[in-house]
C-alpha positions as CSV (number, residue, x, y, z in Angstrom):
1,M,52.9,-9.8,11.1
2,T,55.0,-9.0,8.1
3,L,53.6,-8.8,4.6
4,N,55.6,-11.0,2.4
5,S,54.9,-11.6,-1.3
6,P,53.1,-15.0,-0.9
7,T,50.7,-13.6,1.8
8,L,50.0,-10.5,-0.3
9,A,49.3,-12.6,-3.3
10,N,46.8,-14.8,-1.4
11,V,45.0,-11.8,0.0
12,T,44.9,-10.1,-3.4
13,M,43.5,-13.3,-5.0
14,I,40.7,-13.4,-2.4
15,A,39.9,-9.7,-2.1
16,A,40.1,-8.6,-5.7
17,P,37.1,-10.7,-7.0
18,T,35.0,-9.8,-4.0
19,L,35.7,-6.0,-4.5
20,M,35.0,-6.4,-8.2
21,F,31.6,-8.1,-7.5
22,L,30.6,-5.4,-5.0
23,A,31.6,-2.6,-7.4
24,A,29.6,-4.2,-10.3
25,S,26.6,-4.7,-8.0
26,T,26.7,-1.1,-6.9
27,V,26.9,0.2,-10.5
28,L,24.1,-2.1,-11.6
29,L,21.9,-0.9,-8.7
30,L,22.7,2.8,-9.4
31,I,21.7,2.3,-13.1
32,T,18.5,0.3,-12.6
33,G,17.4,2.0,-9.4
34,P,15.4,0.3,-6.6
35,S,12.5,-1.9,-7.5
36,K,9.1,-0.2,-7.6
37,A,7.2,-3.5,-7.7
38,Q,5.2,-4.1,-4.5
39,A,3.4,-7.2,-3.5
40,P,-0.3,-6.8,-4.0
41,Q,-2.2,-6.3,-0.8
42,P,-5.4,-8.2,0.2
43,Q,-8.6,-6.2,-0.5
44,R,-11.3,-5.6,2.1
45,V,-14.8,-5.8,0.6
46,E,-18.2,-5.0,2.1
47,I,-21.3,-6.5,0.6
48,R,-24.9,-5.7,1.7
49,G,-27.2,-8.6,1.7
50,G,-28.5,-9.5,-1.7
51,E,-26.1,-7.2,-3.5
52,T,-23.3,-8.0,-5.9
53,V,-19.8,-6.4,-5.9
54,E,-17.0,-6.4,-8.3
55,V,-13.5,-7.0,-7.0
56,Q,-10.6,-5.9,-9.2
57,G,-7.8,-8.4,-9.5
58,P,-4.3,-8.5,-10.9
59,G,-4.1,-7.8,-14.6
60,G,-7.5,-6.1,-14.5
61,R,-9.4,-9.3,-14.0
62,V,-12.8,-8.7,-12.3
63,M,-14.4,-11.1,-9.9
64,K,-18.1,-10.7,-9.0
65,L,-19.4,-11.8,-5.6
66,R,-23.0,-11.9,-4.5
67,F,-24.1,-12.1,-0.8
68,S,-27.0,-14.5,-1.2
69,K,-28.0,-15.9,2.2
70,V,-27.6,-15.7,5.9
71,V,-27.8,-19.3,7.3
72,A,-27.2,-18.2,10.9
73,D,-26.3,-14.8,12.2
74,G,-24.8,-16.1,15.5
75,Q,-27.0,-13.8,17.6
76,C,-29.0,-15.1,20.6
77,A,-32.7,-15.5,19.7
78,S,-33.9,-16.0,23.3
79,P,-35.5,-13.0,25.0
80,R,-33.9,-14.2,28.3
81,G,-30.4,-14.0,26.9
82,C,-27.9,-16.7,26.1
83,T,-24.7,-17.8,27.9
84,R,-23.0,-18.4,24.6
85,T,-23.8,-17.3,21.1
86,G,-23.2,-19.2,17.9
87,S,-21.0,-18.4,14.9
88,P,-22.4,-16.7,11.9
89,V,-22.8,-18.7,8.7
90,V,-23.3,-17.0,5.3
91,E,-23.5,-18.1,1.6
92,I,-21.8,-16.2,-1.2
93,E,-21.9,-16.8,-4.9
94,A,-19.3,-16.2,-7.5
95,V,-21.2,-14.6,-10.4
96,G,-20.2,-15.9,-13.8
97,A,-20.5,-18.8,-16.2
98,H,-19.9,-21.5,-13.5
99,A,-21.4,-19.8,-10.5
100,P,-20.7,-22.0,-7.4
101,T,-22.2,-21.1,-4.0
102,F,-19.8,-21.1,-1.0
103,R,-20.7,-21.4,2.7
104,L,-18.4,-19.2,4.9
105,S,-18.1,-19.1,8.6
106,P,-15.3,-18.3,11.1
107,A,-16.1,-21.7,12.7
108,A,-14.6,-24.3,10.5
109,H,-17.1,-27.0,11.5
110,L,-20.0,-24.9,10.2
111,G,-18.5,-23.6,7.0
112,A,-15.1,-22.8,5.4
113,P,-13.2,-19.8,6.8
114,F,-11.9,-19.1,3.3
115,V,-12.6,-20.5,-0.2
116,P,-10.8,-20.4,-3.5
117,V,-12.6,-18.3,-6.2
118,Q,-11.1,-17.8,-9.6
119,G,-7.5,-18.3,-8.4
120,R,-7.9,-16.1,-5.4
121,F,-9.0,-16.6,-1.8
122,V,-12.1,-15.1,-0.3
123,A,-11.9,-15.1,3.5
124,F,-14.7,-14.5,6.0
125,G,-14.2,-11.3,7.9
126,E,-17.3,-10.2,9.9
127,L,-21.1,-10.3,9.6
128,V,-22.6,-7.0,10.8
129,S,-26.1,-7.6,11.7
130,P,-28.8,-5.3,13.2
131,P,-29.6,-5.6,16.9
132,R,-32.5,-7.9,17.6
133,E,-35.4,-5.9,19.1
134,L,-38.5,-7.1,20.8
135,S,-40.5,-6.0,17.7
136,T,-39.0,-8.7,15.5
137,A,-40.5,-11.5,17.7
138,N,-37.7,-13.9,16.6
139,R,-38.6,-13.5,12.9
140,A,-35.7,-13.7,10.4
141,M,-34.2,-10.3,9.7
142,P,-34.3,-9.2,6.0
143,L,-31.2,-10.0,4.0
144,D,-30.5,-6.4,3.1
145,S,-30.1,-5.5,6.8
146,Y,-26.9,-7.5,7.0
147,V,-23.4,-6.3,5.8
148,L,-20.7,-8.9,5.1
149,R,-17.0,-8.0,5.4
150,L,-14.7,-10.2,3.4
151,T,-11.0,-10.2,2.6
152,V,-9.9,-11.1,-1.0
153,T,-6.3,-12.0,-1.7
154,P,-4.8,-10.9,-5.0
């Protein structure tokens, strides 16, 4: 292939703007540097039964959540044992002027797996409950013996 003047002119008209764009982009990147902005990560929150926690949000906004009730802990209540246990169901409250109560559960037919609270999502993680002993005689466990693990999106 020989390089004649029309071919060289066509290649130059295509390559020159591309090279100028790449050079300008490189200079701009060198001047501004790489972006330090990172996407906010979801927060893991633990709440003991009956307690209220504050969750920091973007821009310093604080959201308060209270673990108010265990509807069902999902454990087997029979002393003979169960072939299948249920899913835990809990209630949390968003503390504030308009304080709604939300029912959370990993089983969607029992409660919501996640709920919107003040522009963020609160998702059910895990309900840590004490082991049932023979001494409880199938009585309800005190609320403060449970720990609820939640995930809060930014």
